[in-house]
C-alpha positions in Angstrom: 76.1 95.2 102.5 76.6 92.7 105.3 79.9 92.2 107.1 82.0 89.5 105.4 84.3 88.9 102.5 83.3 89.5 98.9 85.1 88.7 95.6 84.6 90.3 92.2 86.1 88.7 89.0 86.4 90.9 86.0 87.0 88.7 83.0 88.2 91.0 80.3 89.5 90.3 76.8 93.1 90.7 77.7 93.2 90.6 81.5 91.4 88.6 84.2 91.1 90.6 87.5 90.3 89.4 91.0 89.3 91.8 93.8 88.6 90.5 97.3 87.2 92.9 99.9 86.5 92.6 103.5 83.5 94.6 104.9 83.3 95.5 108.5 80.8 98.0 109.8 79.9 99.0 106.2 83.6 99.9 105.5 85.2 97.8 102.6 88.9 97.1 102.8 90.7 95.6 99.8 92.5 92.4 100.7 93.5 91.0 97.2 93.9 92.6 93.8 95.3 90.1 91.2 95.8 90.5 87.5 96.4 87.7 85.0 97.2 88.3 81.3 94.8 85.6 79.9 94.4 87.2 76.4 91.3 85.3 75.4 90.9 87.6 72.4 94.2 86.5 70.8 93.9 84.4 67.7 90.1 84.7 67.2 88.6 88.0 68.2 88.1 89.2 64.5 86.3 85.9 63.8 84.2 86.2 66.9 85.5 83.0 68.5 87.6 82.3 71.6 90.1 79.7 70.4 90.6 76.5 72.4 94.0 77.5 73.8 92.4 80.7 75.1 89.5 78.8 76.6 92.0 76.6 78.5 93.9 79.7 79.8 90.5 81.2 80.9 89.5 78.1 82.8 92.9 77.8 84.5 92.9 81.5 85.5 89.5 81.2 87.2 90.4 77.9 88.9 93.5 79.7 90.3 91.4 82.6 91.4 89.0 80.2 93.1 91.9 78.8 95.2 92.8 82.3 96.3 89.1 83.0 97.1 89.0 79.8 99.3 92.2 80.8 101.0 90.5 84.1 102.1 87.4 82.1 103.2 85.1 84.0 100.9 81.7 82.3 100.5 80.7 81.2 97.0 77.5 83.2 97.3 79.6 86.3 97.8 81.4 86.0 94.4 80.3 88.1 91.5 81.9 87.3 88.1 81.5 89.6 85.1 82.6 88.9 81.6 82.8 91.6 78.9 83.6 92.1 75.2 85.3 88.9 74.2 82.6 86.8 75.9 79.6 88.7 74.6 80.8 88.8 71.0 82.2 85.3 70.7 80.0 82.6 69.2 81.3 80.3 72.0 81.3 82.9 74.8 78.3 81.4 76.6 79.7 77.9 76.1 83.0 79.0 77.8 81.1 80.6 80.7 79.3 77.2 81.2 82.6 75.3 81.0 84.0 77.5 83.7 80.9 77.1 85.8 81.0 73.3 85.5 84.6 73.3 86.9 84.3 76.1 89.6 80.5 76.6 90.3 81.2 80.3 89.7 78.3 81.8 87.7 79.6 84.3 85.0 77.4 87.2 84.0 78.1 88.2 80.5 77.2 91.9 80.4 76.4 94.3 77.5 78.5 97.4 76.7 76.0 99.8 78.3 76.2 98.0 81.6 80.0 97.8 81.4 80.1 101.6 80.9 77.8 102.1 83.9 79.9 99.9 86.2 83.1 101.8 85.1 81.4 105.1 86.1 80.7 103.8 89.6 84.3 102.5 89.9 85.7 105.9 88.9 83.2 107.6 91.2 84.6 105.6 94.1 88.1 106.6 93.2 87.9 110.3 92.8 85.8 113.4 93.1 84.5 113.8 89.5 83.1 117.3 90.2 80.0 119.1 88.9 81.2 119.8 85.4 81.0 117.2 82.6 84.1 115.0 82.2 84.9 112.3 79.7 85.7 108.9 81.1 87.6 106.4 78.9 88.3 102.8 79.7 90.4 100.9 77.1 89.8 97.1 77.1 91.1 94.5 74.8 87.8 94.1 73.0 85.9 97.3 73.7 86.4 100.9 74.7 83.9 102.6 77.0 83.3 106.3 76.9 81.2 108.0 79.5 80.4 111.7 79.8 79.3 112.4 83.4 79.6 114.5 86.5 79.6 113.5 90.1 75.8 113.3 90.2 75.0 111.3 87.1 75.9 109.8 83.7 75.0 112.2 81.0 75.9 109.9 78.0 77.6 106.6 77.6 78.6 104.2 74.8 80.7 101.1 74.4 82.6 100.8 71.1 84.0 97.5 70.0 87.4 99.0 69.1 89.5 97.6 72.0 93.3 97.3 71.9 93.3 93.6 70.7 91.1 94.5 67.8 93.1 97.6 66.9 96.4 95.7 67.2 95.2 93.0 64.8 93.9 95.6 62.3 96.8 98.1 62.3 99.9 96.9 64.1 101.2 94.5 61.4 104.8 95.8 61.6 107.0 96.5 64.6 107.6 99.4 65.0 104.2 100.5 63.7 104.4 102.3 60.4 103.3 106.0 60.2 100.8 105.0 57.4 99.2 102.5 59.8 98.8 105.3 62.4 97.1 107.5 59.8 94.8 104.6 58.8 94.0 104.0 62.5 93.1 107.7 62.9 90.9 107.6 59.9 89.2 104.5 61.2 88.5 106.3 64.5 87.1 109.2 62.6 84.5 106.8 61.2 83.9 104.7 64.3 83.6 107.5 66.9 81.0 109.8 65.3 78.6 109.3 68.2 81.3 110.3 70.7 82.2 113.3 68.6 78.5 114.4 68.7 78.2 113.9 72.4 81.4 115.9 73.1 80.0 118.7 71.0 77.0 118.8 73.3 78.6 118.5 76.7 82.1 120.0 76.1 84.2 118.0 78.6 87.6 119.5 79.3 89.0 116.7 81.5 89.7 113.2 80.4 89.6 110.6 83.1 91.3 107.3 82.0 90.9 104.0 83.8 92.4 100.6 83.4 95.7 99.2 82.3 97.1 101.5 79.6 96.6 104.6 81.8 98.1 102.8 84.8 101.2 101.9 82.7 101.6 105.5 81.5 101.6 106.7 85.1 104.2 104.1 86.1 106.5 105.1 83.2 106.1 108.8 84.2 107.1 108.3 87.8 110.1 106.1 86.8 111.3 108.5 84.2 111.1 111.5 86.6 112.5 109.5 89.5 109.4 110.4 91.6 109.5 108.7 95.0 105.9 107.9 95.2 103.9 104.7 95.7 101.5 105.1 92.7 98.8 103.0 94.4 98.8 104.7 97.8 95.8 106.7 96.5 93.1 105.9 93.9 94.0 108.5 91.3 96.9 110.3 89.7 97.2 113.5 87.6 99.3 112.8 84.6 100.7 116.0 83.0 99.1 116.2 79.6 102.2 117.6 77.9 104.1 114.5 79.1 101.7 112.2 77.2 102.9 113.6 73.9 106.5 112.8 74.9 105.8 109.2 75.9 103.5 108.7 72.9 106.3 109.6 70.5 108.7 107.3 72.2 106.3 104.4 72.1 105.4 104.5 68.4 109.0 104.5 67.2 110.1 101.5 69.3 109.7 97.8 68.7 108.3 95.5 71.4 111.8 94.6 72.8 112.6 98.3 73.1 109.3 99.1 74.7 109.7 96.4 77.3 113.0 98.0 78.2 111.3 101.3 79.2 111.3 101.6 83.0 107.8 101.3 84.3 106.5 99.4 81.3 104.3 96.5 82.1 105.5 93.5 80.0 101.9 92.3 79.5 101.1 95.7 77.9 104.1 96.2 75.7 102.5 94.7 72.6 99.2 96.6 72.6 100.3 99.8 74.3 101.1 101.5 70.9 97.5 101.2 69.5 96.1 102.1 72.9 98.1 105.3 73.1 97.2 106.1 69.5 93.6 106.0 70.7 94.3 108.3 73.7 96.3 110.7 71.4 93.3 110.8 69.1 90.9 111.8 71.9 93.2 114.4 73.4 93.8 116.1 70.0 90.3 116.0 68.6 88.3 116.9 71.7 90.5 119.7 73.1 91.1 118.0 76.4 92.9 120.3 78.9 93.6 117.9 81.8 94.3 114.1 82.1 93.4 112.3 85.3 93.9 108.6 85.9 91.6 106.5 88.0 93.0 103.3 89.5 89.5 102.0 90.0 87.3 100.7 87.2 84.7 98.0 86.5 85.4 95.6 89.4 85.5 98.5 91.9 82.3 99.7 90.4 80.7 96.4 91.2 82.0 96.6 94.7 80.8 100.2 95.1 77.2 99.1 94.2 77.4 96.2 96.5 78.6 98.4 99.3 75.7 100.7 98.7 73.2 97.9 98.5 72.4 98.8 94.9 71.3 96.3 92.3 74.0 95.3 89.9 72.0 93.4 87.2 
């Protein structure tokens, strides 16, 4: 990786992310980390379409990111833009990518779920020491959820499931607070949807869950606020979240409505609507796969891209 500035755009179903890094003497330094709640899955994800209002939000977000990229004097050739579940499943996903290219000259790579899982692995690997024993990585997006069983040396098994938070929200969160019957239906749906994961866990027996991306970050933020911990959460790249605490916050979340959830200290307003179904999914994994420890990685897909770039590895 040559010295210079590099930008990675991670265009997710709920959130668009921008990461700008400066490389000097092969040492990357993060200059910018921006998040924008674009929610391109809203209103059309079940019909496999990105509705026009969401297309406009997507265009505007990338245009704004391009302005930031220009401010940091990052060459266009050093920009890597990756789009995930909403883009790859929508009938007009490629059309939206072309619309954005026409306005920004940023080429968007629409990747498949297996590639998404691989990039998440490298992002987590850059954040923490995974160790020699198999662990289960979990990344909850708006459109898909990636599960990776791995150790520090290799990926042992990986799979992307199109059961992201926006999809689960649309399917099961029809009342607020969510009804207990809906939680039970969601759990039954996960029983049917995650058979391949269940089989893989039975082979590799991971005891540690490593969560990455928004919901896990939010749970950490709530934890340190509730316990008055004087700690800058993002001073490091990982956090150990006490597994018994998850049960406490999970119960609080599922009995509250969105206004009450937003009032929780540490709650990200952009996550307050879908955090319930996302934590239902985490609860399902913790209970069914006998997980003993919960680690949170603050690095994910975009950092995985930067990791591969820094090591001169091919991304696509």
